[in-house]
C-alpha positions in Angstrom: 0.0 0.0 0.0 1.5 3.3 -1.1 0.7 6.0 1.5 1.5 9.6 2.4 2.6 8.1 5.7 6.0 6.3 5.7 4.8 4.1 8.6 2.0 2.7 6.5 3.9 2.2 3.3 4.1 -1.5 2.4 2.6 -2.2 5.9 3.6 -5.4 7.6 1.0 -7.8 9.0 1.4 -6.7 12.6 1.5 -3.0 13.4 2.1 -1.8 17.0 1.5 1.8 18.1 3.3 2.7 21.3 4.4 5.8 23.2 3.8 7.9 26.3 0.2 8.3 27.3 -1.7 11.1 25.7 0.3 11.4 22.5 -2.5 10.2 20.3 -1.7 6.5 19.9 -5.4 5.5 19.8 -6.4 8.1 17.3 -3.5 7.2 14.9 -4.0 3.4 15.4 -7.7 3.8 14.6 -7.0 6.1 11.6 -4.4 3.7 10.3 -6.8 0.7 10.6 -9.5 2.7 8.7 -7.0 3.7 6.0 -5.9 0.1 5.5 -9.5 -1.1 5.4 -10.5 1.6 3.0 -7.7 0.4 0.7 -9.5 -3.0 0.6 -7.6 -4.9 3.3 -9.1 -7.0 6.0 -8.0 -5.4 9.3 -8.3 -6.3 13.0 -7.8 -3.4 15.4 -6.8 -4.6 18.9 -6.4 -2.5 22.1 -4.3 -4.0 24.9 -4.6 -0.9 27.1 -6.4 -1.4 30.4 -8.0 2.0 29.9 -9.0 1.4 26.2 -11.2 4.0 24.5 -11.2 2.5 21.0 -15.0 1.9 21.3 -15.5 5.6 22.2 -13.5 6.7 19.1 -15.8 4.7 16.8 -18.9 5.4 18.9 -19.9 1.8 19.4 -19.5 -0.8 22.1 -16.6 -3.3 21.3 -15.5 -5.2 24.3 -13.7 -8.5 24.7 -14.7 -10.1 21.5 -14.0 -9.4 17.8 -16.6 -6.9 16.7 -17.2 -5.7 13.1 -17.2 -1.9 12.6 -20.4 -1.5 10.6 -19.4 1.7 8.9 -16.0 0.5 7.6 -16.0 -2.5 5.3 -13.2 -5.0 6.2 -12.6 -3.6 9.7 -13.2 -5.4 13.0 -12.0 -4.4 16.5 -11.3 -6.1 19.8 -10.6 -4.5 23.3 -8.7 -7.0 25.5 -10.5 -6.4 28.8 -8.0 -7.2 31.6 -10.7 -8.1 34.1 -12.7 -10.3 31.7 -9.5 -12.0 30.5 -8.4 -12.6 34.2 -11.8 -14.2 35.0 -11.6 -16.5 32.0 -8.0 -17.3 32.9 -9.0 -18.2 36.5 -11.8 -20.4 35.3 -9.5 -22.2 32.9 -6.9 -22.8 35.7 -9.2 -23.6 38.6 -12.0 -25.4 36.8 -10.2 -28.7 36.1 -9.0 -29.1 39.8 -12.2 -28.0 41.5 -13.7 -31.1 43.2 -10.5 -33.1 42.5 -8.1 -31.4 44.9 -9.0 -30.6 48.5 -11.0 -27.4 49.0 -8.1 -25.8 51.0 -5.7 -26.2 48.0 -8.3 -24.9 45.5 -8.9 -21.9 47.7 -5.1 -21.3 47.9 -4.9 -21.4 44.1 -7.8 -18.9 43.8 -6.1 -16.6 46.3 -2.9 -16.7 44.3 -4.9 -15.8 41.2 -6.6 -12.8 42.7 -3.9 -10.2 42.2 -3.1 -7.6 39.6 -0.2 -9.6 38.0 -2.7 -12.4 37.2 -4.8 -9.7 35.4 -1.7 -8.7 33.4 -0.7 -12.2 32.4 -4.3 -13.1 31.4 -4.4 -10.1 29.1 -1.0 -11.1 27.7 -2.3 -14.6 27.1 -4.9 -13.2 24.7 -2.3 -10.9 23.2 0.0 -13.8 22.3 -2.9 -15.8 20.9 -3.5 -13.1 18.3 0.2 -13.3 17.3 0.4 -17.0 17.1 -3.1 -18.5 16.5 -3.2 -18.8 12.7 -6.9 -20.0 12.8 -8.0 -17.1 14.9 -6.5 -14.4 12.7 -6.3 -16.2 9.3 -8.8 -13.9 7.7 -6.9 -10.7 8.4 -4.3 -9.0 6.2 -3.2 -6.6 9.1 -3.6 -6.7 12.9 -3.2 -3.2 14.3 -2.4 -3.0 18.0 -3.2 0.1 20.0 -1.0 -0.7 22.9 -0.9 0.6 26.5 1.4 3.4 27.6 5.1 2.9 27.4 6.0 1.3 30.8 3.1 -1.2 30.5 3.9 -2.0 26.9 7.6 -2.7 27.6 6.7 -5.0 30.5 4.1 -6.8 28.3 6.7 -7.4 25.6 9.3 -8.6 28.1 6.9 -11.0 29.9 7.7 -14.1 27.6 11.3 -14.1 28.7 10.4 -13.4 32.4 7.8 -16.2 32.5 10.1 -18.6 30.7 12.8 -18.0 33.3 10.3 -18.4 36.1 8.9 -21.6 34.7 12.4 -23.1 34.4 13.0 -22.4 38.1 9.5 -23.5 39.3 9.0 -26.8 41.0 5.3 -27.2 40.5 4.3 -24.5 43.0 1.2 -22.4 42.6 1.6 -18.7 41.8 -0.3 -15.8 40.3 0.0 -17.9 37.1 -1.7 -20.9 38.5 -0.1 -24.3 39.0 3.2 -24.0 37.2 3.1 -27.5 35.8 0.0 -26.5 33.8 1.9 -23.7 32.1 4.5 -25.7 30.3 2.3 -26.1 27.2 2.2 -22.2 26.9 5.9 -21.8 26.7 6.0 -22.6 23.0 3.2 -20.0 22.4 5.1 -17.4 24.3 8.3 -18.1 22.3 6.3 -18.0 19.0 4.9 -14.6 20.1 8.4 -13.2 20.7 9.6 -14.6 17.4 6.7 -12.8 15.6 7.5 -9.5 17.3 11.1 -9.7 16.3 10.4 -10.7 12.7 11.0 -7.5 10.6 8.9 -9.0 7.7 5.9 -9.5 10.0 6.0 -6.8 12.6 6.5 -3.0 12.6 6.6 -0.8 15.7 5.4 2.8 15.4 6.6 5.1 18.2 4.2 8.0 18.7 5.4 11.2 20.3 4.5 14.9 20.5 6.9 17.7 19.8 7.9 18.1 23.4 11.3 17.3 25.0 9.8 15.0 27.7 7.8 12.8 25.2 10.7 12.7 22.8 13.1 11.6 25.6 10.5 9.0 26.6 10.1 7.6 23.1 13.9 7.5 22.7 14.1 5.3 25.8 11.3 3.1 24.4 13.2 2.9 21.1 16.4 1.7 22.9 14.5 -0.8 25.1 12.7 -2.3 22.2 15.9 -2.5 20.2 17.5 -4.3 23.1 14.9 -7.1 23.0 15.2 -7.5 19.2 12.3 -5.3 18.0 14.2 -3.2 15.6 11.7 -2.5 12.8 10.6 1.0 14.1 9.1 4.1 12.8 8.6 7.5 14.5 5.4 9.6 14.3 5.4 13.1 15.8 1.8 14.0 16.3 -0.2 17.2 16.8 2.4 19.7 15.4 1.1 23.3 15.1 1.4 24.5 11.5 3.6 27.6 10.8 0.6 29.2 9.0 -1.2 29.6 12.4 1.5 31.8 14.0 0.7 35.2 12.3 -0.3 37.8 14.9 -0.9 35.3 17.6 1.8 35.4 20.4 0.5 32.1 22.0 0.6 30.2 18.7 4.0 31.6 17.9 5.4 30.5 21.3 3.9 27.0 20.9 5.4 26.8 17.3 8.9 27.8 18.5 8.7 25.4 21.4 7.8 22.5 19.2 10.3 23.3 16.5 13.1 23.6 19.1 12.1 20.2 20.5 12.3 18.6 17.1 15.7 20.3 16.4 17.1 19.0 19.7 15.5 15.6 19.4 17.5 12.8 21.0 20.2 11.5 18.6 18.9 7.9 18.9 15.7 8.9 17.0 17.4 10.6 14.0 18.0 7.3 12.2 14.3 6.3 12.3 11.9 7.0 9.4 9.7 9.9 10.6 6.3 11.2 9.8 4.9 14.5 11.1 1.1 14.9 11.6 -0.2 18.4 12.0 -2.5 19.5 14.8 -6.1 19.3 13.6 -8.9 21.8 14.6 -11.4 19.0 15.5 -11.8 16.3 18.1 -10.6 12.9 16.8 -13.9 11.1 17.4 -16.0 9.5 14.6 -15.1 8.2 11.1 -15.0 11.6 9.3 -12.4 12.9 11.8 -10.3 9.7 11.6 -10.2 9.8 7.8 -9.1 13.5 8.0 -6.3 12.8 10.4 -3.8 11.1 8.0 -4.9 12.9 4.9 -3.9 16.2 3.3 -7.5 17.1 2.7 -8.9 20.4 3.9 -9.7 20.4 7.6 -13.2 20.1 8.9 -15.0 23.5 9.4 -17.4 24.4 12.1 -20.2 26.9 12.1 -19.2 30.5 12.6 -19.4 31.8 16.1 -20.0 35.5 16.8 -18.3 35.5 20.2 -16.3 33.3 22.5 -17.6 33.7 26.0 -15.5 34.3 29.0 -15.4 31.3 31.3 -16.3 31.6 35.0 -14.2 29.0 36.8 -12.0 28.6 39.8 -8.3 28.7 39.0 -5.8 26.3 40.6 -5.1 28.7 43.5 -8.6 28.3 44.8 -8.2 24.5 45.2 -4.8 25.0 46.8 -6.3 27.3 49.4 -8.8 24.6 50.4 -6.2 21.8 50.4 -3.8 23.9 52.5 -6.4 24.6 55.2 -6.2 20.9 56.3 -2.6 21.2 57.3 -1.8 17.7 56.1 -3.2 14.8 54.0 -2.9 12.8 50.9 -3.5 14.5 47.5 -3.6 12.1 44.6 -3.7 13.3 41.0 -5.2 10.7 38.6 -6.2 10.6 34.9 -5.3 9.5 31.4 -1.7 9.7 30.4 -0.5 13.0 28.8 -3.0 15.3 30.6 -0.3 17.0 32.7 -0.6 15.2 36.1 3.1 15.4 36.8 3.2 19.2 36.2 0.1 19.9 38.2 1.3 17.6 41.1 4.6 19.5 41.1 2.7 22.9 41.1 0.5 21.9 44.0 3.4 20.6 46.0 5.6 23.6 45.4 2.8 26.0 46.4 2.1 24.1 49.6 5.8 24.0 50.4 6.2 27.7 49.7 3.6 28.3 52.4 5.8 26.6 54.9 3.9 23.3 54.9 6.0 20.0 54.9 5.3 18.2 51.6 6.4 14.9 50.1 5.9 14.8 46.3 6.1 11.4 44.8 5.2 9.6 41.6 4.1 6.0 40.7 4.3 6.8 37.0 7.2 5.0 35.4 7.4 7.6 32.6 7.3 10.7 34.9 10.3 12.9 35.6 9.7 15.1 38.6 13.3 16.3 38.7 13.0 17.9 35.2 9.7 19.4 36.1 10.9 21.0 39.3 14.3 22.0 38.2 15.0 23.4 41.7 14.4 22.8 45.4 12.5 24.1 48.3 13.3 23.7 52.0 9.9 22.0 53.0 9.7 19.8 49.9 11.0 16.2 49.5 10.7 14.3 46.3 10.7 10.6 45.5 9.7 8.0 42.9 8.3 4.5 43.4 10.7 2.6 41.2 9.3 -0.9 40.6 12.8 -2.4 40.2 14.3 -0.8 43.3 11.3 -1.6 45.4 11.3 -5.2 44.3 15.0 -5.6 45.2 14.4 -3.9 48.6 11.5 -6.3 49.3 13.5 -9.3 48.3 16.4 -8.3 50.5 14.0 -7.7 53.4 12.3 -11.1 53.1 15.7 -12.9 52.8 17.0 -11.1 55.8 14.0 -11.8 58.0 12.1 -14.9 56.9 15.2 -16.3 55.1 17.5 -15.9 58.1 15.9 -18.9 59.9 15.9 -21.2 57.0 18.4 -23.9 56.1 20.2 -23.9 52.7 17.5 -25.8 50.9 14.7 -23.7 52.4 16.5 -20.4 51.5 17.0 -21.7 48.0 13.2 -22.4 47.7 12.5 -18.9 49.2 14.7 -17.2 46.6 12.9 -19.2 43.9 9.6 -17.9 45.2 10.8 -14.3 45.2 11.5 -14.6 41.4 7.8 -14.8 40.9 6.3 -12.0 38.8 4.0 -11.4 41.8 6.9 -10.1 43.8 7.0 -6.7 42.0 3.3 -6.2 42.6 3.7 -6.8 46.4 6.8 -4.6 46.5 5.1 -1.6 44.7 2.0 -1.9 46.9 4.1 -1.9 50.0 6.0 1.3 48.8 2.6 2.9 48.1 1.3 2.0 51.5 4.5 3.2 53.2 4.3 6.6 51.5 0.6 7.3 52.2 1.1 6.6 55.9 3.1 9.8 56.0 0.0 11.8 55.2 -1.0 11.8 58.8 1.7 14.3 59.6 2.5 16.1 56.3 1.1 16.6 52.8 1.8 13.8 50.4 1.1 14.8 46.8 1.1 11.7 44.5 1.4 11.9 40.8 -0.1 8.5 39.8 0.6 6.4 36.8 -1.9 6.5 33.9 -5.4 5.3 34.7 -5.1 1.6 34.0 -2.1 1.1 36.2 -3.7 3.1 39.0 -6.7 1.0 39.0 -4.6 -2.2 39.2 -2.8 -0.6 42.2 -6.2 0.2 43.8 -7.2 -3.4 43.1 -4.2 -4.7 45.1 -5.1 -2.2 47.9 -8.6 -3.4 48.0 -7.5 -7.1 48.1 -5.2 -6.3 51.0 -8.0 -4.5 52.9 -10.4 -7.5 52.5 -7.7 -9.9 53.6 -6.9 -7.9 56.7 -10.6 -7.5 57.5 -11.1 -11.3 57.1 -8.1 -12.1 59.4 -9.2 -9.6 62.1 -12.7 -11.0 62.0 -14.6 -10.3 65.2 -11.5 -9.6 67.3 -12.7 -6.0 67.9 -9.1 -4.8 67.3 -8.8 -1.4 65.7 -7.0 -1.5 62.3 -6.6 1.0 59.4 -5.7 -0.2 55.9 -4.5 2.0 53.0 -7.9 1.5 51.3 -9.7 2.9 54.4 -7.4 6.0 54.1 -8.2 6.5 50.5 -11.9 6.2 51.2 -11.8 8.8 54.0 -12.4 12.3 52.5 -10.8 13.9 55.6 -7.5 12.1 54.9 -7.4 11.9 51.0 -8.3 14.3 48.2 -8.4 12.8 44.7 -8.0 15.3 41.9 -9.0 14.0 38.4 -7.0 15.7 35.7 -8.3 15.9 32.1 -8.2 18.0 28.9 -11.3 19.7 27.5 -11.6 17.1 24.7 -14.2 14.4 24.2 -12.1 11.2 24.8 -10.2 12.5 27.9 -13.4 13.7 29.5 -15.1 10.4 28.8 -12.2 8.4 30.2 -12.0 10.7 33.3 -15.7 10.1 33.9 -15.1 6.4 33.6 -12.3 6.6 36.1 -14.6 8.5 38.5 -17.1 5.7 38.3 -14.4 3.1 39.0 -13.3 5.1 42.0 -16.8 5.4 43.3 -17.3 1.7 43.0 -14.2 1.3 45.3 -15.8 3.7 47.8 -13.5 6.6 46.8 -15.2 9.9 46.0 -13.1 12.3 43.9 -12.7 15.7 45.5 -12.2 17.9 42.4 -11.5 17.9 38.6 -8.8 20.0 36.9 -9.2 20.8 33.2 -5.6 21.4 32.0 -4.1 23.1 29.0 -7.3 24.8 28.0 -7.2 27.0 24.9 -10.6 28.4 25.7 -9.2 29.8 29.0 -6.7 32.1 27.3 -6.6 34.5 24.4 -6.0 33.2 20.9 -6.3 34.7 17.4 -5.1 31.7 15.3 -8.1 30.3 13.4 -7.1 26.7 14.2 -6.7 27.4 17.9 -10.0 29.4 18.0 -11.8 26.4 16.5 -10.2 24.1 19.1 -11.3 26.6 21.8 -14.9 26.6 20.6 -14.8 22.8 20.6 -13.7 22.9 24.3 -16.8 24.7 25.5 -19.1 21.7 25.5 -16.6 19.6 27.3 -16.0 22.2 30.0 -19.7 22.5 30.5 -19.9 18.7 30.7 -17.4 18.7 33.5 -18.8 21.7 35.4 -22.5 20.7 35.1 -22.4 16.9 35.2 -19.2 15.4 36.7 -17.3 17.6 39.1 -18.2 18.7 42.7 -15.6 21.5 42.2 -13.2 22.1 39.4 -10.4 24.4 38.2 -9.5 25.5 34.6 -5.8 25.8 33.8 -5.0 27.7 30.5 -2.6 26.6 27.8 0.6 28.6 28.6 3.1 30.2 26.3 6.0 28.7 28.2 6.3 25.2 29.6 5.6 25.4 33.4 8.9 23.9 34.5 11.0 25.2 37.4 9.9 26.4 40.8 9.1 30.0 39.7 6.7 29.0 36.9 5.1 26.3 39.0 4.4 28.8 41.7 2.9 31.1 39.2 0.7 28.3 37.9 -0.5 27.2 41.3 -1.0 30.8 42.5 -3.3 31.6 39.6 -0.9 34.1 37.9 -2.0 33.0 34.5 -3.3 34.9 31.4 -6.7 36.5 31.6 -9.7 34.5 30.3 -10.5 34.7 26.6 -12.1 38.0 25.8 -15.1 38.1 23.4 -14.0 38.7 19.8 -15.8 38.2 16.4 -15.5 35.0 14.5 -12.7 36.3 12.3 -10.4 36.4 15.2 -9.8 40.2 15.2 -9.6 42.5 18.1 
């Protein structure tokens, strides 16, 4: 297939779109699948993201089974639902032994299969089937994967090696994978999946980024990590670049254009050797077929009805929320949301402002792709900064267990314990313990947590809930007082959850879904923050004015339907990095709201 896009030219059978959250992977994957299908190919579009929104993009329910997209001949889609996959996996493992083995052993297996890492391996199981089951996918010319954010994707791709090593060491124990002896038959499938991924004739990886230093650095790391495990057939797509034509007589557009061009000029050297496509920023939301077909084409952009005026927007700025938070004197503040919405920057701004007021603050992140050091670019006396590093926490946990439980064991027992600690479950336990340890500090100081993108956060909350249920079961009717991390998260006097979103259709829908998930866990979000709003500042560029007009309905949706309280943060001329700019952001020293102008953008 000849295409304007290098990454679709002579497309291979398997196409993987990956990159930092919020860069547009889903939109580009969906648009690519539509373009291939429109060219007469049979295409299967697959999402392996725990927070998939492929169904939202097409406006239909997809779910965990292959579903035809009625409006596009030759296109079908599948969302690998981690929870549904995990339940099917548990049923497959436990079903054959139920009624055969003693109830106590069956219950032990079920307990081992209740954690988040079981959910991940179950989803991976379905992922590998699509790469290796020729019967299942025989009818498709192309299988397009909209993968999860970078850290999750890397782990997913590395699992075959990790599981193979674990299986070689296992002695028939039960684990989060189920009885190990029953997994031997899957080893060949895992190996075949890795072989397919590494085959340059069959697989192509498309690294999606924005023209921002942080996302380009992240995608460079991804490039090198994928290269190291043999996945070398890579293409780079830089998405959402503001056209030069929009910069005339618009200071904000000019500043954004310069920022993006500088980021591309100073792009990490590792990326320079990759074939690269640039996709311009579009004036419309990327939802629906018309928008998807416009995304990768050079056709004229969609136009919207003329608007006489752009109204000023009455909304609290970030400083209003900070005032309310600071009044408590201490507590846990968690920022959650889709990747790429600016959680790291906002978490840093909140933490810096609280510390500037003389309040002790611990700023931490559980996002593997976050870089708080770059965002802060400075220090404050009352501010400490940390990162929950899965590798470091796992090693710390291993050493602690070996030094305590292992100290009393003989050589054989210690060898068995070391084997057990090589289980993929160990990382899950270690990260949960680090999370629990940090939030306990919130009884004496402020703990501001920048969380990983939504799917990861929900898996962490799942582990927190499982721990709470187990403690409650063990305590029974003892009347002893106990507090679990989940109880702290559910207590509005101890924890404030801020949901961060953009004023765009898909991020708002996903944020609303996250809010529903939190409420089911007994956690009530305290506020929403709409970040990087064009409608909250002054613009003259026709493209940016059109995007501003598109935002109004989404802002109203948040204000009227979803949020108890909310703040609107404008798109800024300069990246809010460094203590001074972060203080200005949190203190509300931002450009004035958009003033009414006529639809020609004059005045």
